[in-house]
C-alpha positions as a LaTeX table, in Angstrom:
\begin{tabular}{lrrr}
\hline
Residue & $x$ (\AA) & $y$ (\AA) & $z$ (\AA) \\
\hline
Met1 & 135.22 & 48.09 & 102.71 \\
Arg2 & 138.96 & 48.38 & 103.64 \\
Gln3 & 141.30 & 47.84 & 100.61 \\
Ile4 & 144.81 & 45.67 & 100.63 \\
Arg5 & 147.31 & 45.81 & 97.87 \\
Ala6 & 147.65 & 41.93 & 96.58 \\
Leu7 & 150.67 & 41.01 & 94.67 \\
Arg8 & 150.51 & 37.54 & 93.57 \\
Asp9 & 154.31 & 36.73 & 92.23 \\
Cys10 & 153.68 & 33.52 & 89.98 \\
Ser11 & 157.08 & 33.99 & 88.88 \\
Phe12 & 159.41 & 32.64 & 91.47 \\
Ser13 & 162.38 & 34.19 & 92.62 \\
Asp14 & 165.87 & 33.39 & 94.42 \\
Gly15 & 165.66 & 33.52 & 97.85 \\
Ala16 & 167.82 & 36.62 & 98.55 \\
Ser17 & 165.19 & 38.38 & 96.32 \\
Asn18 & 162.45 & 37.47 & 98.19 \\
Met19 & 163.89 & 38.55 & 101.35 \\
Ala20 & 164.81 & 42.09 & 99.60 \\
Val21 & 161.27 & 42.62 & 97.97 \\
Asp22 & 159.43 & 41.93 & 101.68 \\
Cys23 & 161.64 & 44.39 & 103.42 \\
Ala24 & 161.34 & 46.72 & 100.64 \\
Ile25 & 157.67 & 46.57 & 100.62 \\
Leu26 & 157.67 & 47.00 & 104.38 \\
Glu27 & 159.79 & 50.09 & 103.99 \\
Ala28 & 157.50 & 51.87 & 101.68 \\
Val29 & 154.39 & 50.73 & 103.94 \\
Ala30 & 155.87 & 52.32 & 107.02 \\
Gly31 & 156.42 & 55.76 & 105.29 \\
Gly32 & 152.93 & 55.62 & 104.10 \\
Asp33 & 154.07 & 55.34 & 100.22 \\
Gln34 & 152.02 & 52.42 & 99.81 \\
Pro35 & 148.76 & 51.03 & 101.48 \\
Pro36 & 148.79 & 47.67 & 103.43 \\
Thr37 & 150.51 & 44.75 & 100.87 \\
Leu38 & 149.55 & 41.37 & 100.81 \\
Arg39 & 152.11 & 39.60 & 98.81 \\
Leu40 & 152.46 & 35.40 & 97.70 \\
Tyr41 & 155.52 & 34.00 & 96.56 \\
Gly42 & 157.39 & 30.80 & 95.74 \\
Trp43 & 161.07 & 30.25 & 95.75 \\
Ala44 & 163.50 & 28.94 & 92.79 \\
Pro45 & 165.96 & 27.46 & 93.59 \\
Phe46 & 165.09 & 25.71 & 97.14 \\
Cys47 & 166.57 & 28.07 & 99.24 \\
Leu48 & 167.61 & 27.31 & 103.28 \\
Ser49 & 166.80 & 30.56 & 105.57 \\
Leu50 & 167.89 & 30.73 & 108.97 \\
Gly51 & 166.03 & 33.15 & 111.56 \\
Tyr52 & 167.84 & 36.47 & 112.42 \\
Gly53 & 169.60 & 35.44 & 115.33 \\
Gln54 & 170.64 & 31.63 & 114.41 \\
Arg55 & 174.12 & 30.11 & 114.09 \\
Ile56 & 175.88 & 29.95 & 110.82 \\
Gly57 & 177.26 & 26.74 & 112.17 \\
Asp58 & 173.93 & 24.87 & 111.86 \\
Val59 & 174.19 & 24.72 & 108.46 \\
Asp60 & 176.01 & 21.81 & 106.68 \\
His61 & 177.32 & 23.93 & 103.48 \\
Asp62 & 178.40 & 20.94 & 101.59 \\
Ala63 & 175.12 & 19.17 & 101.55 \\
Leu64 & 173.56 & 22.96 & 100.54 \\
Ala65 & 175.83 & 23.08 & 97.85 \\
Lys66 & 175.36 & 19.18 & 96.81 \\
Arg67 & 171.92 & 19.82 & 96.63 \\
Gly68 & 171.93 & 23.04 & 94.39 \\
Trp69 & 169.99 & 24.94 & 97.57 \\
Asp70 & 170.56 & 28.47 & 98.52 \\
Leu71 & 171.22 & 29.89 & 101.85 \\
Leu72 & 170.18 & 33.71 & 103.72 \\
Arg73 & 169.17 & 34.35 & 106.71 \\
Arg74 & 165.98 & 36.07 & 107.31 \\
Pro75 & 164.90 & 39.63 & 108.61 \\
Thr76 & 162.50 & 37.83 & 111.14 \\
Gly77 & 163.41 & 35.25 & 114.24 \\
Gly78 & 162.85 & 31.48 & 114.64 \\
Lys79 & 164.55 & 28.57 & 113.67 \\
Ala80 & 165.97 & 27.29 & 109.60 \\
Ile81 & 163.09 & 26.62 & 106.89 \\
Leu82 & 163.60 & 24.77 & 103.69 \\
His83 & 161.83 & 27.18 & 101.04 \\
Gly84 & 161.15 & 25.18 & 97.97 \\
Asp85 & 157.43 & 23.21 & 97.22 \\
Glu86 & 155.72 & 25.63 & 99.38 \\
Leu87 & 153.72 & 28.85 & 99.11 \\
Thr88 & 154.99 & 31.79 & 100.86 \\
Tyr89 & 152.87 & 35.00 & 102.25 \\
Ser90 & 153.61 & 38.17 & 103.74 \\
Leu91 & 151.32 & 40.52 & 104.87 \\
Ser92 & 153.11 & 44.25 & 105.56 \\
Leu93 & 151.27 & 46.83 & 107.67 \\
Pro94 & 151.56 & 50.70 & 108.47 \\
Pro95 & 151.34 & 51.39 & 112.43 \\
Asn96 & 148.15 & 51.43 & 113.89 \\
His97 & 146.71 & 49.21 & 111.53 \\
Pro98 & 143.91 & 47.22 & 113.44 \\
Leu99 & 145.85 & 43.67 & 112.20 \\
Ala100 & 149.15 & 44.74 & 113.86 \\
Gly101 & 147.67 & 44.65 & 117.00 \\
Glu102 & 148.90 & 45.68 & 120.39 \\
Asp103 & 152.04 & 43.50 & 120.58 \\
Val104 & 153.29 & 40.54 & 118.55 \\
Val105 & 150.99 & 37.66 & 120.28 \\
Glu106 & 147.84 & 39.63 & 119.67 \\
Ser107 & 149.00 & 40.58 & 116.17 \\
Tyr108 & 149.61 & 36.98 & 115.69 \\
Arg109 & 146.10 & 35.83 & 116.55 \\
Arg110 & 144.46 & 38.63 & 114.60 \\
Ile111 & 145.83 & 37.20 & 111.37 \\
Ser112 & 145.52 & 33.74 & 111.87 \\
Ala113 & 141.58 & 34.15 & 111.82 \\
Gly114 & 142.49 & 34.90 & 107.65 \\
Leu115 & 145.14 & 31.80 & 107.33 \\
Leu116 & 142.27 & 29.77 & 108.66 \\
Arg117 & 139.89 & 30.92 & 106.63 \\
Ala118 & 141.78 & 30.42 & 103.83 \\
Leu119 & 142.17 & 26.76 & 104.80 \\
Glu120 & 138.51 & 26.72 & 104.71 \\
Cys121 & 138.39 & 27.76 & 101.38 \\
Leu122 & 140.29 & 24.76 & 100.71 \\
Gly123 & 138.16 & 22.37 & 102.67 \\
Leu124 & 140.44 & 21.77 & 105.67 \\
Ser125 & 139.39 & 22.56 & 109.48 \\
Ala126 & 142.65 & 23.93 & 111.13 \\
Val127 & 142.85 & 25.26 & 114.50 \\
Ala128 & 145.04 & 28.41 & 115.71 \\
Gln129 & 146.76 & 27.44 & 119.13 \\
His130 & 148.63 & 29.86 & 121.61 \\
Gln131 & 151.97 & 28.47 & 122.89 \\
Gly132 & 153.02 & 30.16 & 126.02 \\
Glu133 & 156.38 & 31.17 & 126.51 \\
Gly134 & 157.50 & 27.68 & 128.65 \\
Ala135 & 156.42 & 25.38 & 125.75 \\
Arg136 & 158.43 & 27.84 & 123.19 \\
Gln137 & 161.50 & 27.93 & 125.48 \\
Gly138 & 161.43 & 24.03 & 125.96 \\
Gln139 & 162.06 & 23.50 & 122.27 \\
Ala140 & 166.04 & 23.60 & 121.26 \\
Gly141 & 166.01 & 22.51 & 117.85 \\
Pro142 & 167.58 & 24.14 & 114.48 \\
Val143 & 164.22 & 23.32 & 112.61 \\
Cys144 & 161.36 & 25.70 & 112.69 \\
Phe145 & 158.53 & 23.69 & 111.89 \\
Glu146 & 159.66 & 21.34 & 114.91 \\
Met147 & 159.40 & 24.77 & 117.34 \\
Pro148 & 155.83 & 25.69 & 118.62 \\
Ser149 & 155.04 & 29.55 & 117.47 \\
His150 & 152.44 & 31.86 & 118.56 \\
Tyr151 & 149.13 & 30.97 & 117.49 \\
Glu152 & 150.66 & 28.78 & 114.97 \\
Ile153 & 148.32 & 26.79 & 112.54 \\
Ser154 & 148.05 & 23.39 & 112.85 \\
Phe155 & 146.08 & 20.42 & 111.11 \\
Gly156 & 145.29 & 17.14 & 112.84 \\
Gly157 & 148.34 & 18.50 & 115.67 \\
Arg158 & 150.73 & 19.23 & 113.53 \\
Lys159 & 151.96 & 22.52 & 112.37 \\
Leu160 & 150.83 & 23.40 & 108.99 \\
Ile161 & 151.86 & 26.90 & 108.63 \\
Gly162 & 154.69 & 28.58 & 110.32 \\
Ser163 & 155.18 & 32.40 & 110.60 \\
Ala164 & 157.53 & 34.81 & 111.92 \\
Gln165 & 157.21 & 38.69 & 112.66 \\
Leu166 & 159.29 & 41.68 & 112.34 \\
Arg167 & 158.63 & 45.03 & 113.70 \\
Arg168 & 160.24 & 48.46 & 112.62 \\
Lys169 & 159.26 & 51.75 & 113.61 \\
Gly170 & 155.65 & 50.53 & 114.46 \\
Ala171 & 155.16 & 49.04 & 111.26 \\
Val172 & 154.90 & 44.96 & 110.76 \\
Leu173 & 155.99 & 42.46 & 108.34 \\
Gln174 & 154.64 & 38.76 & 109.07 \\
His175 & 155.92 & 36.23 & 106.57 \\
Gly176 & 154.76 & 32.39 & 106.83 \\
Ala177 & 154.94 & 29.12 & 105.12 \\
Leu178 & 152.60 & 26.59 & 104.07 \\
Pro179 & 154.20 & 23.34 & 102.98 \\
Leu180 & 152.33 & 22.45 & 99.53 \\
Thr181 & 153.82 & 18.59 & 99.20 \\
Gly182 & 157.37 & 17.28 & 99.60 \\
Asp183 & 159.28 & 15.89 & 102.79 \\
Val184 & 159.09 & 18.17 & 105.53 \\
Ala185 & 162.07 & 16.25 & 107.17 \\
Arg186 & 164.07 & 17.08 & 103.96 \\
Ile187 & 165.85 & 20.24 & 105.42 \\
Cys188 & 167.74 & 17.98 & 107.93 \\
Asp189 & 169.86 & 17.08 & 105.09 \\
Ala190 & 170.87 & 20.65 & 105.10 \\
Leu191 & 171.68 & 21.46 & 108.52 \\
Arg192 & 174.40 & 19.33 & 111.05 \\
Phe193 & 174.33 & 17.40 & 113.40 \\
Asp194 & 176.45 & 15.03 & 115.49 \\
Ser195 & 175.61 & 12.09 & 113.72 \\
Val196 & 173.65 & 9.95 & 111.23 \\
Glu197 & 171.75 & 8.73 & 113.86 \\
Glu198 & 170.52 & 11.99 & 115.26 \\
Arg199 & 169.74 & 13.31 & 112.21 \\
Ala200 & 167.59 & 10.11 & 111.73 \\
Glu201 & 165.95 & 11.07 & 114.93 \\
Arg202 & 165.52 & 14.58 & 113.96 \\
Lys203 & 163.95 & 13.68 & 110.68 \\
Ala204 & 161.39 & 11.51 & 112.58 \\
Lys205 & 160.64 & 14.62 & 114.82 \\
Val206 & 159.98 & 16.96 & 112.21 \\
Arg207 & 157.66 & 14.40 & 110.34 \\
Glu208 & 155.98 & 13.99 & 113.69 \\
Arg209 & 155.44 & 17.73 & 114.01 \\
Ala210 & 154.70 & 18.99 & 110.79 \\
Val211 & 152.34 & 18.30 & 107.66 \\
Thr212 & 151.99 & 19.19 & 104.16 \\
Leu213 & 148.78 & 20.84 & 102.61 \\
Ala214 & 148.87 & 17.72 & 100.59 \\
Gln215 & 148.92 & 15.21 & 103.17 \\
Ala216 & 146.41 & 17.34 & 105.36 \\
Ala217 & 144.03 & 17.39 & 102.12 \\
Gly218 & 144.63 & 13.99 & 100.83 \\
Lys219 & 145.68 & 15.43 & 97.45 \\
Thr220 & 148.03 & 17.54 & 95.87 \\
Leu221 & 146.72 & 21.38 & 95.48 \\
Ser222 & 149.01 & 23.31 & 93.36 \\
Trp223 & 150.56 & 26.81 & 94.10 \\
Pro224 & 147.97 & 28.90 & 92.32 \\
Val225 & 144.52 & 27.02 & 94.10 \\
Ala226 & 146.42 & 27.93 & 97.08 \\
Ala227 & 147.30 & 31.50 & 96.52 \\
Ala228 & 143.81 & 32.13 & 95.40 \\
Ala229 & 142.47 & 30.56 & 99.00 \\
Ile230 & 144.88 & 32.70 & 100.70 \\
Glu231 & 143.88 & 35.87 & 98.92 \\
Ala232 & 140.01 & 34.84 & 99.68 \\
Gly233 & 140.68 & 34.03 & 103.08 \\
Phe234 & 142.32 & 37.17 & 104.28 \\
Ala235 & 139.10 & 39.05 & 102.22 \\
Arg236 & 136.44 & 37.20 & 104.16 \\
Ala237 & 137.66 & 37.03 & 107.29 \\
Phe238 & 138.53 & 41.18 & 107.37 \\
Gly239 & 136.08 & 42.49 & 104.61 \\
Leu240 & 138.69 & 43.57 & 102.83 \\
Glu241 & 138.90 & 44.48 & 98.63 \\
Leu242 & 141.95 & 42.81 & 96.87 \\
Ala243 & 143.30 & 45.48 & 94.82 \\
Arg244 & 145.74 & 43.74 & 92.48 \\
Glu245 & 148.77 & 45.80 & 91.53 \\
Ala246 & 152.68 & 45.67 & 90.91 \\
Leu247 & 155.67 & 46.78 & 93.03 \\
Ser248 & 156.46 & 50.47 & 92.20 \\
Pro249 & 159.65 & 51.39 & 90.55 \\
Ala250 & 161.00 & 52.88 & 94.08 \\
Glu251 & 160.24 & 49.39 & 95.67 \\
Thr252 & 161.83 & 47.80 & 93.14 \\
Ala253 & 165.35 & 49.85 & 92.88 \\
Arg254 & 165.22 & 49.66 & 96.77 \\
Ala255 & 164.78 & 45.73 & 97.05 \\
Asp256 & 167.45 & 45.89 & 94.42 \\
Glu257 & 169.97 & 47.45 & 97.21 \\
Leu258 & 168.64 & 45.65 & 99.75 \\
Lys259 & 169.48 & 42.06 & 98.04 \\
Ser260 & 173.19 & 43.82 & 97.50 \\
Glu261 & 173.66 & 44.94 & 100.70 \\
Arg262 & 171.69 & 42.56 & 102.69 \\
Phe263 & 170.22 & 39.08 & 101.87 \\
Gly264 & 172.48 & 38.58 & 98.95 \\
Asn265 & 175.68 & 39.52 & 100.82 \\
Pro266 & 177.71 & 36.72 & 102.56 \\
Ala267 & 178.76 & 38.82 & 105.23 \\
Trp268 & 175.10 & 39.33 & 106.46 \\
Thr269 & 174.36 & 35.66 & 106.24 \\
Asn270 & 177.71 & 34.72 & 108.10 \\
Lys271 & 177.06 & 37.16 & 110.60 \\
Arg272 & 175.96 & 35.12 & 113.57 \\
\hline
\end{tabular}
């Protein structure tokens, strides 16, 4: 049975720390210093994350400050996500790992099997549908959960898990968000729109396009319950043995560097 390191961060962290830890793990896995790693974590306070290439002009900075929400730029692509009432997973894989696939789309397809099995553990029958480039390019909004993605996980025709991927020297970092509860359209309060009417229209579209785990399940499921399901889903889907460990001292030190140099640095966040 193949083994994977499992990190469950039950004490939630700020956004810059979360992204720094993900990238520190990826570097360690890519260098062969650590095994493939599945990390589960949460966010405190709420944080608006922009995709790597997204314009900083999409952000309503006054609205963010008023609500006490953080802001960061992810290392992965895609559009804005409001992280808060959610469970986030990250999967770091070395080059040539079976789940990495031969390309990004194939990797999404393979990893989606673990996410689908996790939702089955929670009593939900979701689907992973491939989105062609035409469908993806036809959307221009600033909100990730309004946009189609490769093998996105949906329930009842609405996106339930949004994921993004980064490849560096052949190694793969895929992370994604599972909204647990709350209003998926709150993100629009932190983004700029030309009018109040446009913001209201966008909120309606996001609610039509996305769903939370509580809405899908018909009841509220806690973060620990969802985390256990994700771990079980990956273990069962891929025949993995989960080895529960902590970050190494080297990963912790590297995460501190990345937070200072990159994810907690306004110059990085405002670069586009």
